[in-house]
C-alpha positions in Angstrom: 113.5 67.4 81.4 113.4 64.1 79.4 114.4 63.5 75.9 115.7 60.6 73.8 118.1 62.9 71.9 121.0 63.4 74.3 122.6 66.2 72.3 119.3 68.1 71.9 118.5 67.6 75.6 121.8 69.0 76.7 121.2 72.0 74.4 117.8 72.6 76.0 119.3 72.2 79.5 122.0 74.7 78.8 119.5 77.2 77.5 117.2 76.7 80.5 120.1 77.1 82.9 121.2 80.4 81.3 117.7 81.8 81.6 117.2 80.5 85.2 120.5 81.7 86.7 119.0 84.6 88.6 116.1 82.7 90.0 118.1 79.9 91.5 115.9 77.3 89.8 117.4 73.8 89.9 117.3 72.0 86.5 117.8 68.3 86.1 117.5 66.1 83.0 117.6 62.5 81.9 117.8 60.7 78.6 114.7 58.5 78.2 112.5 57.0 75.6 108.9 57.8 76.5 107.6 54.9 74.4 109.2 52.5 76.9 110.7 54.3 79.8 108.1 56.9 80.8 107.0 55.2 84.0 110.6 54.9 85.4 111.6 58.4 84.2 108.5 60.1 85.8 108.9 58.2 89.1 112.6 59.2 89.3 111.8 62.8 88.6 109.0 62.8 91.2 111.3 61.3 93.8 114.2 63.7 93.1 112.0 66.8 93.1 109.7 65.8 95.9 106.7 66.1 93.6 105.7 67.6 90.3 103.5 70.7 90.1 103.3 71.0 86.3 104.0 68.4 83.7 104.6 69.4 80.1 103.9 66.5 77.7 105.5 67.7 74.5 107.6 64.9 73.1 106.7 64.3 69.4 108.2 63.7 66.0 106.9 65.2 62.8 108.3 63.5 59.6 106.0 64.4 56.7 105.0 62.2 53.8 102.0 61.9 51.6 99.8 58.8 52.2 100.7 57.0 49.0 104.4 57.7 49.5 104.9 56.3 53.0 104.4 52.8 54.4 102.4 51.6 57.3 105.5 51.7 59.6 105.5 55.5 59.1 102.0 55.6 60.7 103.0 53.2 63.5 106.0 55.3 64.4 104.1 58.6 64.7 101.3 57.0 66.6 103.8 55.2 68.9 105.7 58.4 69.7 103.1 61.2 69.4 100.1 59.5 70.8 101.2 56.5 72.8 104.2 58.4 74.2 101.6 60.9 75.6 99.4 58.1 76.9 102.3 56.4 78.8 103.5 59.8 80.2 100.0 60.5 81.5 99.7 57.0 82.9 102.9 57.6 84.8 102.0 61.0 86.3 98.3 61.0 86.8 98.1 58.4 89.7 100.6 60.5 91.7 98.9 63.8 91.0 95.4 62.5 91.7 96.7 61.0 95.0 97.6 64.4 96.2 94.7 66.1 94.4 97.0 68.7 92.9 98.9 69.4 89.7 98.7 70.7 86.2 99.3 68.9 82.9 100.0 70.7 79.7 99.8 68.6 76.6 101.5 70.2 73.6 99.6 69.3 70.4 99.3 70.9 67.0 96.7 72.6 64.7 97.0 69.4 62.7 94.8 67.9 65.4 91.9 70.1 64.2 92.3 69.9 60.4 94.1 67.9 57.7 97.5 69.2 56.5 98.7 68.3 53.0 101.6 65.9 53.2 101.2 65.0 56.8 98.3 62.5 57.2 100.1 60.4 59.8 101.0 63.4 61.9 97.5 64.8 61.8 96.0 61.4 62.7 98.2 61.1 65.8 97.5 64.7 66.8 93.7 64.2 66.3 93.9 61.2 68.6 95.9 63.1 71.2 93.4 66.0 71.1 90.4 63.6 71.8 92.4 61.9 74.5 92.9 65.2 76.3 89.2 66.2 75.8 88.2 62.9 77.5 90.6 63.3 80.3 89.5 66.8 81.1 86.1 65.3 82.0 87.5 62.5 84.0 89.6 64.9 86.0 87.0 67.6 86.5 86.7 67.0 90.3 90.1 65.5 91.0 92.1 68.7 91.8 94.3 68.0 88.8 93.8 70.2 85.7 94.8 69.3 82.1 95.4 71.8 79.4 95.8 71.7 75.6 98.3 73.9 73.8 98.5 74.1 70.0 101.3 76.5 69.1 102.1 77.3 65.5 105.6 76.6 64.1 108.3 77.9 66.4 111.5 75.9 65.9 112.9 77.4 62.7 115.8 79.9 62.5 113.6 82.6 61.3 110.8 82.2 63.8 112.5 80.7 66.9 113.8 83.9 68.4 110.7 86.0 67.9 108.0 83.4 68.8 109.6 81.0 71.3 109.2 83.3 74.3 105.8 84.5 73.1 104.6 80.9 73.0 105.9 80.2 76.5 104.3 83.5 77.8 101.0 82.6 76.3 101.0 79.2 77.9 101.8 80.6 81.3 99.1 83.3 81.0 96.6 80.6 80.1 97.6 78.4 83.0 97.3 81.3 85.4 93.8 82.1 84.1 92.8 78.4 84.4 92.1 78.1 80.7 91.7 74.6 79.2 92.7 75.6 75.6 95.8 77.6 76.1 96.2 80.7 73.8 98.8 81.1 71.1 100.6 84.3 70.0 99.1 83.9 66.5 95.8 85.7 66.5 94.3 84.0 63.4 95.3 80.5 64.6 94.0 81.3 68.1 90.6 82.3 66.8 90.4 79.2 64.5 91.2 76.9 67.4 88.7 78.5 69.7 86.0 78.2 67.1 86.7 74.5 66.7 86.1 73.4 70.2 83.8 70.4 70.6 80.5 70.9 72.6 81.9 69.3 75.8 84.9 71.7 75.9 84.7 74.8 78.0 84.0 77.8 75.8 86.5 80.6 75.9 83.9 83.2 75.4 80.5 84.0 77.0 77.3 82.6 75.3 76.3 86.0 74.0 79.7 86.7 72.5 79.9 83.2 71.0 76.5 83.8 69.3 77.5 87.2 68.0 80.8 85.7 66.6 79.2 82.6 65.1 78.9 84.1 61.6 82.6 85.1 61.8 83.5 81.5 62.7 81.6 80.2 59.7 83.4 82.7 57.4 86.8 81.9 58.9 86.3 78.2 58.4 85.1 78.8 54.8 88.2 80.9 54.0 90.6 78.4 55.5 88.9 75.6 53.7 89.0 77.3 50.4 92.7 78.3 50.8 93.7 74.8 51.9 91.9 73.2 48.9 93.5 75.7 46.5 97.0 75.0 47.9 96.4 71.3 47.6 95.3 71.7 43.9 98.4 73.8 43.1 100.6 71.2 44.8 99.0 68.4 42.8 99.3 70.3 39.6 103.0 71.0 39.9 103.8 67.5 41.1 101.9 65.6 38.5 104.0 62.9 36.7 103.3 64.7 33.4 104.2 68.2 34.7 107.6 68.1 32.8 109.4 71.0 31.4 107.9 70.2 28.0 104.4 70.5 29.4 105.4 73.7 31.1 106.8 75.1 27.8 103.5 74.4 26.1 101.6 76.3 28.7 103.9 79.3 28.3 103.6 79.1 24.5 99.8 79.2 24.7 100.0 82.2 27.0 102.3 83.9 24.6 99.9 83.2 21.7 
């Protein structure tokens, strides 16, 4: 386990150890910055473990900010960590895995890699870049013996959702890996169907051709509904955050309704 946040890393290690006590699994961790230390950290982990069977590339940050409210450094930071951090991690691990013609790589991304999210243009740009990187690598690795997988779990790290969804996300990822799926499933049915309907032509389809053709009208309807709801939410947000949306303007609206 690698993380730049020493306290967060220790918490994750303690949690993993408590769950792995009965299995005898050995857990090791190191504080590292993947934007500059990925090569050394991966080589050290490979040497200590005698190889790596599955690599989870999930380091990312997600500070939000509307385009006009953040500077260019905000975009550079997210691209540096979320995209280039993944690139450097894959650059470190892939030569070793392809040399032994074995291994699995799971890249954790976000639904923001498939659609725009209000207030998070930099994050969505980085996730979109990561998604297309993985799409390209899948083709490059198709005969290498190494498989790469993409996971797009919905929000899981909040007090309300953590306990109920955290294990479900992990179980979904493991089931998808065991089934050899490229796009790993999520516990959220609606999000799962949306992601499967968004796959680009060169991606392996999760359903048969006949089933895909039968479901095509449903895909169109699903995208239409999501698009309308997203635009409506954006309009509401813009209305309530206009510079002139003061309490006075609000009072006038209420007065007109009363009249």
